[in-house]
N, C-alpha and C positions, 0 to 999 in steps of 0.2 A: 828731639830735644837734648844739648850737653849736657850729661849727666855728670863725670871728671874730665880733665884733662890735661897731664903733665903739664905742659906750656902754663900754667895755672898757678902750676906753684914753682919750676925752676926761675918762674918770672918775672916773679915778686918776691915775698920774704928770703931769700936759698941762703942755705948756709954755704959761707965760702967752702973752697975746698972739695966739696962733691960735685959726683957728676949726676948733672944736668936729671939723667935714669932715676934717679934717687927718687925726686918728685914724682913718679910712679909705680914706688913698689907698692901704699897700697893703694890703690887703684888694681894695679895686675892680679893683687892676692886675694880681690873682691873679686875680683874677674874668672880668676884659678875657681874659683867654688860655685861661680854660674856652671863655668862649663861640668866643672865635675857634678855636678847636680844635675845638669841636663836641661837647663835654664836659659842657654843663648839662642840667638834669633834665627829667625830661616834661614838667612843669609851668611852669616857664618855657618848653619849648613853643610850650604848648598858651596859657597866658595872656599870654606878653610876645614873643611871636612881633614884632612891629613893632619891641617895643625891643631885642631882640636885633641885630635887624637894623640897627639903628641903630650903634650898638656894632661892629659889623662895618664896618659905612659910617664910623664913626670923628666921629661925629657927635653921640655920647653917649661918655662916657665911660666905665670900668666902675665908678670910686665911684660916679659920677650914678644907674647901674645899680645898686647897690648901696643907695643911698639912697632914691630912688623906689620902686624893686618889687621890695628886699629888709626894706622895713624898716632898710635899716642893720645888717644881722642876716644872715649867713653860714652859714645850713644846710646841715645834707645833701639833702635835696630839693633845696637847688641844683643839686645834681652827676645826671648820670650815675653808673651805678653804676662804671664804668669811672674814670671823675672823684673817685669819694669813694677809691675803693681809693687811686688816685694821691695824694689830694691825703692819705688818712690815712698814708700814706708818708713825704710829702715837707713837706708843711704844717703838718699839727696831727694829733693823735690824742689819745684819752685825759688823757694825760699832759700835753697842751702843746703848744708849738709842738715839730718838731722836731730834734730837734737838729743843727745842719750843713743845714739844708733851706732852705727859702724865705724865713723871716727872713733866715737869716745869708744868702742870697745876694745879697740884697734888702739889705743893709747892704753888702755886699764893692763889689756894682756898681753902687748908687745917693747911696750912705750918705756913706759912706769918705773924708775930702779935698774930698768939694762940700758936704754941708750938716752945719748941727748936730745933727742928730735922725733918728729914724726919721719923724716931724712935720713936720717942713721937708721933704720931698720935694715936687717938683710934681706934679698931676695931670693929668700931659701925657703927649703918644703918643711922645712923643722918649722918654721915660724908658722908656715901656713896652717902644719899640724895645727899650732895653740892656739890658736885663731878662728878654723872651719867649726871648730865644735858651739865655737861660743854663737858664729854666724846659723850652724845647723839650727840652736836652737832658737833662737831669735826667728830664726826659719817656719819652727814650728807654732811657736805657739801663732805667730802671724795669721797661719792655716788654719788655726783651731779659729782665731779673732774671725777668718773673712768666711766660714763656714755658718757664723749665728748670723 
């Protein structure tokens, strides 16, 4: 199942003058969090070990990983079982983006008062650091909920 794809963003109502790759910044930042928390799928552990390490060392951004290793598409196979379950609850499920989930947090933390739109956010580790703590908090809350 496709969770998110860059072409869903740059192929639609995308701001003029921005590079298409900006349609994947929000996906890549989330994917970097997944990688940094060991929630990537076996496929990438086997086929993308070098690139996973580059993300962990901050030598490659999550968006670059998304483009180079995932063909610009974020799929269920990119995730471990736990990563997939969390992603369905927090990021996107069959109905689309989760209300009050990742994209909402991304907008509150990174966009509001700083950027014109989700697509204007810079693909930087500084921006990753700003949202990563929020994702981690939501993940910890999710794990507590799952254990009940």
